[in-house]
C-alpha positions as CSV (number, residue, x, y, z in Angstrom):
1,M,14.0,20.0,-28.2
2,K,10.4,19.0,-28.2
3,S,11.1,15.9,-30.4
4,I,14.1,15.0,-28.2
5,S,12.1,15.5,-25.0
6,R,9.2,13.0,-26.5
7,V,11.8,10.4,-27.5
8,Y,13.4,10.6,-24.2
9,T,10.0,10.2,-22.4
10,A,8.9,7.3,-24.7
11,L,12.4,5.5,-24.0
12,I,11.9,5.9,-20.3
13,M,8.1,4.6,-20.6
14,L,9.5,1.5,-22.7
15,F,12.2,0.7,-20.0
16,L,9.4,1.0,-17.3
17,Y,6.7,-1.0,-18.9
18,A,8.2,-3.4,-21.3
19,P,9.0,-6.0,-18.8
20,I,5.4,-5.9,-17.4
21,A,4.0,-6.1,-21.1
22,V,6.1,-9.2,-21.7
23,L,4.8,-10.7,-18.5
24,A,1.2,-10.0,-19.4
25,V,1.6,-11.3,-22.8
26,F,3.1,-14.5,-21.7
27,S,0.5,-15.0,-19.1
28,F,-1.7,-15.8,-22.0
29,N,0.8,-18.4,-23.4
30,D,-0.6,-21.9,-23.9
31,S,2.8,-23.5,-23.0
32,K,5.1,-23.1,-20.0
33,S,7.7,-21.5,-22.2
34,R,8.8,-18.0,-21.2
35,T,10.3,-17.4,-24.6
36,V,8.4,-19.1,-27.1
37,W,4.8,-18.1,-28.0
38,T,2.6,-21.3,-28.7
39,G,-0.8,-19.9,-28.9
40,F,-3.5,-17.9,-26.9
41,S,-4.9,-19.5,-23.7
42,L,-6.5,-18.7,-20.4
43,R,-5.0,-21.9,-19.0
44,W,-3.0,-20.4,-16.4
45,Y,-5.7,-18.1,-15.1
46,K,-7.9,-21.1,-14.8
47,E,-5.2,-23.0,-12.9
48,L,-4.7,-19.9,-10.7
49,L,-8.3,-20.0,-9.5
50,H,-7.9,-23.5,-8.3
51,D,-4.5,-22.9,-6.5
52,A,-5.4,-23.2,-2.9
53,E,-2.0,-21.8,-1.7
54,I,-2.4,-18.7,-3.9
55,L,-6.1,-18.1,-3.0
56,N,-5.2,-18.3,0.7
57,A,-2.5,-15.8,0.2
58,L,-4.8,-13.6,-1.5
59,K,-7.3,-13.8,1.1
60,N,-4.6,-12.8,3.6
61,T,-3.3,-10.1,1.6
62,L,-6.8,-8.5,1.1
63,I,-7.7,-8.7,4.8
64,V,-4.3,-7.2,5.9
65,A,-4.4,-4.4,3.2
66,A,-8.1,-3.6,3.9
67,V,-7.7,-3.4,7.7
68,A,-4.5,-1.7,7.7
69,A,-5.6,0.9,5.0
70,V,-8.7,1.8,7.1
71,C,-6.8,2.2,10.4
72,A,-3.8,4.1,8.8
73,T,-6.3,6.4,7.0
74,A,-8.4,7.2,10.2
75,I,-5.0,7.7,12.3
76,G,-3.2,9.5,9.5
77,T,-6.0,11.9,9.0
78,L,-6.4,12.7,12.7
79,A,-2.6,13.2,12.9
80,A,-2.5,15.5,9.9
81,I,-5.2,17.7,11.4
82,G,-3.2,18.0,14.6
83,I,0.1,18.6,12.8
84,H,-1.7,21.2,10.8
85,A,-2.8,23.0,13.9
86,M,0.7,23.2,15.3
87,N,3.0,26.3,14.9
88,K,5.5,26.3,12.0
89,T,8.4,25.2,13.9
90,A,6.8,22.3,15.6
91,R,4.9,21.4,12.3
92,R,8.3,21.3,10.5
93,L,10.0,19.2,13.3
94,V,7.1,16.6,13.4
95,M,6.8,16.4,9.6
96,N,10.6,15.6,9.4
97,V,10.1,12.8,12.0
98,T,6.9,11.5,10.2
99,N,8.9,11.3,6.9
100,L,11.8,9.3,8.4
101,P,10.0,5.8,7.9
102,M,9.5,6.6,4.1
103,I,13.2,7.1,3.6
104,N,14.4,4.5,6.1
105,P,15.4,1.2,4.4
106,E,12.6,-1.2,4.6
107,I,14.9,-4.1,5.9
108,V,15.7,-2.0,8.9
109,T,12.1,-1.3,9.7
110,G,11.1,-4.9,9.1
111,V,13.9,-6.2,11.3
112,S,13.3,-3.6,14.1
113,L,9.6,-4.3,14.2
114,M,10.4,-8.3,14.4
115,L,12.7,-7.6,17.3
116,L,10.0,-5.3,19.1
117,Y,7.4,-8.2,18.6
118,A,9.7,-10.7,19.8
119,F,10.6,-8.7,22.9
120,I,6.8,-8.1,23.7
121,A,5.9,-11.6,23.2
122,Q,8.7,-12.9,25.3
123,R,7.6,-10.7,28.2
124,T,3.9,-10.9,27.8
125,G,3.1,-13.7,25.6
126,M,1.4,-11.3,23.1
127,L,2.1,-10.2,19.6
128,R,3.5,-13.4,18.3
129,P,4.1,-13.5,14.4
130,G,0.5,-13.6,12.7
131,Y,-2.3,-11.3,11.6
132,A,-1.8,-8.7,14.4
133,T,1.9,-8.2,13.9
134,L,1.6,-8.0,10.0
135,I,-1.5,-5.5,10.4
136,L,0.4,-3.2,12.9
137,S,3.5,-3.3,10.7
138,H,1.4,-2.2,7.6
139,I,-0.3,0.5,9.6
140,T,3.1,1.8,10.8
141,F,4.5,2.1,7.3
142,N,1.4,3.5,5.7
143,L,0.8,6.4,8.2
144,P,3.4,8.8,6.6
145,Y,1.8,8.3,3.1
146,V,-1.8,9.1,4.4
147,I,-0.3,12.2,6.3
148,L,1.4,13.5,3.3
149,S,-1.8,13.0,1.2
150,V,-4.0,14.9,3.6
151,M,-1.7,17.7,4.5
152,P,-2.1,19.6,1.3
153,K,-5.8,19.5,1.3
154,L,-5.8,20.9,4.9
155,R,-3.6,23.9,3.7
156,Q,-6.1,24.6,0.8
157,R,-9.3,24.6,2.6
158,N,-11.1,27.7,3.5
159,L,-10.9,28.3,7.3
160,Q,-13.8,30.8,7.2
161,L,-16.3,27.9,6.2
162,Y,-15.6,26.1,9.5
163,E,-16.0,29.2,11.6
164,A,-19.2,30.2,9.7
165,A,-20.7,26.5,10.4
166,Q,-20.1,27.2,14.1
167,D,-21.6,30.7,13.9
168,L,-24.8,29.1,12.4
169,G,-25.1,26.5,15.3
170,C,-22.8,23.5,14.6
171,G,-20.8,22.2,17.4
172,P,-17.1,21.6,16.5
173,A,-17.6,17.7,15.7
174,E,-20.5,18.5,13.6
175,A,-18.8,21.3,11.7
176,F,-15.8,18.9,11.2
177,R,-18.0,16.2,9.8
178,K,-20.0,18.5,7.5
179,V,-17.3,21.2,6.4
180,V,-13.8,20.1,7.0
181,L,-14.2,16.4,6.1
182,P,-15.7,16.9,2.6
183,E,-13.1,19.6,1.9
184,I,-10.1,17.2,2.7
185,M,-11.9,14.0,1.4
186,P,-9.9,13.8,-1.8
187,G,-6.8,13.7,0.2
188,V,-8.3,11.1,2.5
189,L,-9.3,8.9,-0.3
190,T,-5.8,9.3,-1.9
191,G,-4.2,8.2,1.3
192,F,-6.5,5.3,1.6
193,I,-5.7,4.0,-2.0
194,M,-2.1,4.5,-1.3
195,A,-2.2,2.7,2.0
196,F,-4.1,-0.2,0.3
197,T,-1.8,-0.6,-2.8
198,L,1.4,-0.3,-0.6
199,S,0.0,-3.1,1.7
200,I,-0.7,-5.4,-1.4
201,D,2.8,-4.7,-2.6
202,D,4.9,-4.9,0.5
203,F,7.3,-7.8,0.7
204,V,10.3,-7.0,3.0
205,I,8.4,-5.8,6.0
206,S,5.9,-8.4,5.8
207,Y,8.5,-11.2,5.3
208,F,9.8,-10.3,8.8
209,T,6.6,-9.9,10.7
210,S,4.2,-12.5,9.3
211,G,3.6,-15.7,10.7
212,P,3.1,-19.2,9.1
213,T,-0.6,-18.8,8.7
214,S,-0.6,-15.2,7.5
215,Q,1.6,-15.4,4.5
216,T,0.7,-12.7,1.9
217,L,1.0,-12.7,-1.9
218,P,4.5,-11.3,-2.4
219,I,5.7,-13.8,0.1
220,T,4.0,-16.6,-1.6
221,I,5.2,-15.5,-5.0
222,F,8.7,-15.2,-3.8
223,S,8.5,-18.8,-2.3
224,M,7.1,-20.2,-5.5
225,T,9.9,-18.5,-7.7
226,R,12.5,-20.3,-5.5
227,R,10.9,-23.8,-6.1
228,R,9.7,-23.3,-9.6
229,V,8.7,-20.5,-12.0
230,S,5.2,-21.3,-12.9
231,P,3.3,-19.3,-15.5
232,E,0.7,-18.9,-12.9
233,V,3.1,-16.3,-11.5
234,N,2.6,-14.4,-14.7
235,A,-1.1,-14.6,-14.5
236,L,-1.1,-13.6,-10.8
237,T,1.1,-10.7,-11.2
238,T,-0.7,-9.3,-14.4
239,L,-4.0,-9.4,-12.4
240,L,-2.3,-7.5,-9.5
241,F,-0.8,-5.0,-11.9
242,A,-4.4,-4.4,-13.4
243,V,-5.9,-4.0,-10.1
244,V,-3.4,-1.4,-8.8
245,L,-3.6,0.5,-12.2
246,A,-7.4,0.6,-11.9
247,L,-7.3,1.8,-8.3
248,L,-4.8,4.6,-9.4
């Protein structure tokens, strides 16, 4: 049974990562061919560094991902602390509501956010498609992942340490900063990294809520593949995979 299990696991890994391996290999191909290997070259990585459209999309992606991840981590951590302090019934109810955005189809979330922003823009002139709508959307879908990352650490922490810190002279805020925060920091960092990588990766919601000057990398790659499939896309996606792998 162990040998069968290992073979089965190997087949799953092959199925998942073989396409990425092929993409990475052909990102170093000297020619534009996607089937014939003509020699090793860094040509497409060099051209990628001189592509203004891709570099601008990369800048937009990093700005949106960083701001959204920081905001979602701060809000999600505070929300997790509040949820953890609730009674069992209320906590279960709120967590079920919190989990809804994760199982809700992204296209539904994207279209609903787009309609919301359009309604607000029509009535107030604010929240027209751009950086603001994109960042708010990313914060929205990142929050549940941050909360789910922090909650287990809150359940594992030692409640007596917080009370002892207060007995020894710390105020509630200082006790939280010196005792609670270090205990839950692994969950906070995990939530931040999850939010950052999900923001970099998101396409559907970004497609519906971005403006003409706030195009992210997934949207740019999609538009490139509709016009032409350049080997630069191979190089770009290989770099993205390497960054996400390093973060995880």
